[in-house]
C-alpha positions in Angstrom: -57.7 -66.6 -150.8 -60.6 -66.1 -148.5 -60.4 -69.7 -147.4 -56.8 -69.1 -146.4 -57.9 -66.1 -144.3 -60.5 -68.1 -142.6 -58.2 -70.8 -141.8 -55.7 -68.4 -140.5 -58.3 -66.8 -138.2 -59.4 -70.1 -136.8 -55.8 -71.1 -136.3 -55.3 -67.8 -134.3 -58.2 -68.4 -132.0 -57.5 -72.0 -131.7 -53.9 -71.4 -130.7 -52.1 -68.5 -129.0 -54.6 -66.0 -129.8 -57.2 -67.6 -127.6 -54.8 -67.0 -124.6 -54.2 -63.4 -125.6 -57.9 -62.7 -125.9 -58.5 -64.2 -122.4 -55.8 -62.1 -120.9 -57.2 -58.9 -122.3 -60.7 -59.8 -121.0 -59.4 -60.5 -117.5 -57.4 -57.2 -117.5 -60.4 -55.2 -118.6 -62.5 -56.7 -115.8 -59.8 -56.0 -113.2 -59.5 -52.3 -114.2 -63.3 -51.9 -114.2 -63.5 -53.4 -110.7 -60.7 -51.1 -109.4 -62.5 -48.0 -110.5 -65.7 -49.3 -109.1 -64.2 -49.7 -105.6 -62.5 -46.2 -105.5 -64.9 -43.7 -103.7 -65.8 -40.8 -105.9 -65.7 -37.2 -104.8 -67.8 -34.4 -106.2 -66.2 -31.5 -107.9 -67.4 -29.1 -105.2 -65.6 -31.0 -102.4 -61.9 -30.2 -102.2 -59.6 -33.0 -101.7 -58.2 -32.7 -98.2 -55.0 -34.4 -97.6 -54.5 -36.2 -94.3 -52.2 -33.9 -92.1 -50.7 -35.6 -89.1 -51.9 -34.1 -85.8 -49.3 -32.2 -83.8 -47.7 -34.0 -80.9 -49.3 -33.1 -77.5 -47.3 -30.6 -75.5 -46.2 -32.0 -72.1 -46.4 -29.7 -69.1 -43.2 -29.9 -67.1 -43.8 -29.9 -63.3 -41.3 -30.3 -60.4 -42.7 -33.8 -59.9 -42.1 -34.7 -63.5 -38.5 -33.4 -63.6 -36.2 -36.4 -63.6 -33.4 -35.7 -61.2 -30.0 -36.6 -62.4 -28.5 -39.0 -59.9 -25.5 -37.7 -58.0 -22.5 -39.9 -58.7 -20.1 -39.8 -55.7 -16.6 -38.9 -56.5 -14.2 -41.7 -56.2 -12.4 -41.7 -52.9 -8.7 -41.7 -52.9 -7.2 -44.8 -51.5 -6.2 -44.5 -47.9 -2.5 -44.2 -47.4 -0.6 -46.3 -44.9 -1.0 -45.2 -41.3 2.0 -43.2 -40.0 2.5 -43.7 -36.3 3.5 -40.6 -34.4 5.9 -40.9 -31.5 4.6 -38.8 -28.7 6.8 -38.0 -25.8 6.4 -40.3 -22.9 4.4 -38.8 -20.1 6.1 -38.6 -16.8 4.3 -40.2 -14.0 2.9 -37.7 -11.6 5.1 -37.1 -8.6 4.0 -38.8 -5.5 2.6 -36.3 -3.0 4.0 -37.1 0.4 1.7 -36.2 3.3 3.0 -33.5 5.4 2.9 -34.5 9.1 1.7 -31.8 11.5 4.4 -29.8 13.1 4.4 -30.4 16.9 6.0 -27.7 19.0 6.4 -28.0 22.8 8.0 -26.0 25.5 11.6 -27.0 26.0 11.2 -26.4 29.7 8.4 -25.5 32.0 9.3 -22.7 34.4 9.4 -19.0 35.2 10.7 -16.5 32.6 13.4 -14.5 34.4 14.6 -12.6 31.3 12.4 -11.8 28.3 13.3 -11.5 24.6 14.3 -7.9 23.9 16.0 -6.9 20.6 14.4 -3.4 20.3 14.9 -2.1 23.9 17.7 -2.5 26.3 17.4 -4.4 29.6 19.7 -4.5 32.6 22.3 -7.4 32.9 23.1 -8.3 36.4 26.2 -10.2 35.3 27.7 -7.4 33.1 26.2 -4.5 35.1 25.0 -2.7 32.0 22.0 -2.4 29.7 22.0 -4.5 26.6 19.7 -6.5 24.2 18.7 -10.1 24.9 18.3 -12.5 22.0 16.3 -15.1 23.8 14.3 -16.0 26.9 15.7 -17.2 30.2 13.6 -19.9 31.9 14.5 -20.6 35.5 14.9 -24.3 36.6 17.0 -26.3 39.0 20.4 -27.6 37.7 19.9 -31.0 36.1 16.3 -30.4 35.0 15.8 -32.0 31.6 15.6 -29.9 28.5 13.6 -31.1 25.5 13.7 -30.3 21.8 10.9 -27.8 21.0 10.2 -29.4 17.6 11.5 -32.2 15.4 14.6 -31.5 13.5 18.3 -32.3 13.0 21.0 -31.4 15.4 23.1 -28.7 13.6 25.7 -27.9 16.3 26.9 -28.9 19.7 29.5 -26.6 21.1 31.1 -25.1 24.3 30.6 -21.4 23.8 32.9 -19.0 25.7 30.0 -16.7 26.5 26.8 -18.9 26.6 28.4 -22.1 27.8 27.3 -25.6 26.5 25.0 -25.0 23.6 22.9 -27.2 21.2 21.4 -25.9 18.0 18.7 -27.8 16.2 17.6 -27.1 12.6 13.9 -27.2 11.7 11.7 -26.9 8.6 10.8 -23.4 7.4 14.2 -21.9 8.0 13.9 -22.1 11.8 16.7 -22.9 14.2 16.3 -23.3 18.0 19.2 -22.6 20.4 19.5 -24.2 23.9 22.3 -22.6 26.0 23.7 -22.7 29.6 23.3 -26.5 29.6 25.4 -29.0 31.5 28.6 -30.0 29.8 27.3 -33.4 28.6 24.4 -33.1 26.2 22.6 -36.3 25.2 22.7 -35.6 21.4 25.4 -35.2 18.7 25.7 -33.3 15.5 23.6 -35.0 12.8 21.1 -36.6 15.1 17.5 -36.4 14.2 15.3 -35.5 17.2 11.6 -35.4 17.7 9.5 -32.8 19.6 9.8 -33.4 23.3 13.0 -35.5 23.0 15.5 -34.9 25.8 18.7 -33.2 24.5 20.4 -32.2 27.7 19.8 -30.6 31.2 20.0 -27.2 32.8 23.5 -26.2 34.0 25.6 -23.1 35.0 28.1 -22.9 32.1 27.2 -19.5 30.6 29.7 -16.9 31.9 27.7 -14.1 30.3 24.7 -14.9 32.6 26.4 -16.4 35.6 25.0 -13.8 38.1 21.4 -15.0 37.4 19.8 -18.1 39.0 20.1 -21.4 37.2 18.1 -21.3 33.9 17.9 -22.3 30.3 18.7 -19.7 27.7 16.3 -20.5 24.8 16.6 -18.6 21.5 15.0 -18.9 18.0 16.2 -17.7 14.6 14.3 -17.5 11.3 16.6 -17.4 8.3 19.5 -16.4 10.5 17.6 -13.5 12.3 16.6 -13.7 15.9 12.8 -13.8 16.5 10.7 -13.8 19.6 10.7 -17.5 21.0 7.1 -17.0 22.3 5.8 -16.6 18.8 7.5 -19.8 17.7 6.2 -21.7 20.7 2.7 -20.5 20.2 
């Protein structure tokens, strides 16, 4: 029986048992080496676990503040252009130059009867005192009479009291009256005359002034009212 046990033991170490024993030896060596490498601490030294350090606090300054970029708002699409119709501008009116007004004496001679609408003066023909709406300028019969200023012939008539008479209309509401002319004036109604143009000649056709020497009866009206001819001529 002891022989059988010896044979069994040899068979164990010769076979599988040899590998088991080798494994156990290697394992024991590995465990011993592990404990050898681990550092040992004394009983008086407490075991301090590694605590992670707190993260550093960052100081915020105006320079470190990140500015949020301003995103522009989307622009609405431009609508189609609407054309406005403006009223057409009228061209400025052409300014016509105003020619200077030329005024001349209708006749050069002596004044034998002055203008008098405020006071009475004696009339040799009528033998009384009355007003006089013009001036009487003495001249020989046939002496030419001129238009005192440019204008349009308004009337040519044979007046019962003042004889052959020519009336000329001028700018500014003025009319000039030439009476006691010869019966054949050189102008007609509607004619345009210039200052100094001959319109007739001195006559003796005025019955109301027949007692006076030959003369031109010259009168001026402004807007239908008689005014002093000397003021117009000056």
